[in-house]
matplotlib code that plots the C-alpha trace (Angstrom):
import matplotlib.pyplot as plt

x = [108.1, 109.5, 109.7, 106.1, 104.0, 100.6, 98.8, 99.8, 98.7, 95.5, 94.8, 95.6, 93.2, 90.5, 90.8, 90.2, 87.4, 84.5, 83.3, 83.2, 86.8, 87.9, 86.2, 88.1, 91.3, 90.8, 90.0, 93.0, 95.6, 95.1, 95.4, 95.1, 91.4, 89.8, 87.0, 84.2, 85.2, 85.6, 82.0, 80.7, 82.7, 81.2, 78.0, 78.4, 77.2, 79.9, 79.4, 79.7, 82.7, 84.4, 84.0, 85.6, 88.3, 89.1, 89.5, 91.8, 93.8, 94.1, 95.5, 98.0, 96.4, 95.8, 97.2, 95.7, 96.9, 95.2, 95.1, 93.5, 90.1, 90.0, 91.4, 92.9, 93.6, 96.2, 97.5, 100.1, 100.8, 101.7, 100.8, 97.2, 97.7, 99.3, 96.4, 93.8, 95.8, 95.9, 92.2, 91.6, 93.9, 92.3, 89.9, 86.2, 84.1]
y = [-60.8, -58.0, -55.5, -56.0, -53.0, -54.6, -51.3, -50.1, -53.6, -53.3, -49.8, -51.0, -54.0, -51.8, -49.5, -52.5, -54.0, -53.0, -54.4, -51.0, -50.3, -53.7, -53.2, -49.7, -51.2, -54.2, -51.6, -49.3, -52.2, -52.4, -48.7, -45.1, -44.1, -40.5, -40.1, -39.8, -43.0, -44.8, -43.9, -45.1, -48.3, -49.3, -47.4, -45.3, -41.8, -39.1, -38.5, -42.1, -42.7, -39.6, -41.0, -44.4, -42.8, -40.4, -43.6, -45.1, -42.0, -41.2, -44.6, -44.4, -47.1, -44.9, -41.5, -39.0, -36.4, -33.5, -33.7, -30.5, -30.3, -34.2, -36.0, -39.5, -42.2, -45.0, -47.6, -46.1, -49.1, -52.1, -54.4, -54.1, -55.7, -58.7, -58.8, -58.9, -61.7, -63.6, -63.4, -64.4, -67.4, -68.6, -71.5, -70.4, -71.9]
z = [-43.0, -40.9, -43.8, -45.1, -44.8, -44.0, -43.5, -47.2, -48.5, -46.6, -48.1, -51.6, -51.2, -49.9, -52.8, -55.1, -53.0, -55.2, -58.5, -60.2, -59.3, -60.4, -63.8, -64.1, -63.2, -65.8, -68.5, -67.7, -67.6, -71.3, -72.2, -70.9, -71.1, -70.7, -68.3, -70.7, -72.6, -69.3, -68.2, -71.5, -71.3, -67.8, -68.3, -65.2, -64.4, -64.2, -60.5, -59.5, -61.8, -60.2, -56.8, -57.7, -59.6, -56.6, -54.4, -56.8, -57.3, -53.7, -52.9, -55.7, -57.9, -60.9, -62.1, -64.3, -66.9, -68.8, -72.5, -73.6, -72.0, -71.3, -68.2, -68.9, -66.4, -66.4, -63.9, -61.6, -59.3, -61.3, -58.5, -59.2, -62.5, -60.8, -58.2, -61.1, -62.9, -59.6, -59.1, -62.8, -62.3, -59.1, -59.2, -59.0, -56.2]

ax = plt.figure().add_subplot(projection="3d")
ax.plot(x, y, z, "-o")
ax.set_aspect("equal")
plt.show()
């Protein structure tokens, strides 16, 4: 696998390596969601949610756009959807 960028793969997996961030991605894989609604869906305070979203945004997992005075997020990297699907399909210990 000479063309594989293991560093980039590791960064992607580190960004996903938290239960809250996995929940965020799970929600976003179905639809674009604004920050306030996302916080309500996962019952997380704004400050904590912002930290998790920043990690996902900085690694290119999600992207955001402004709609009036709201900021909405969506999946940017389609690989994360495949990662979640792989995890869901894996046998549980």
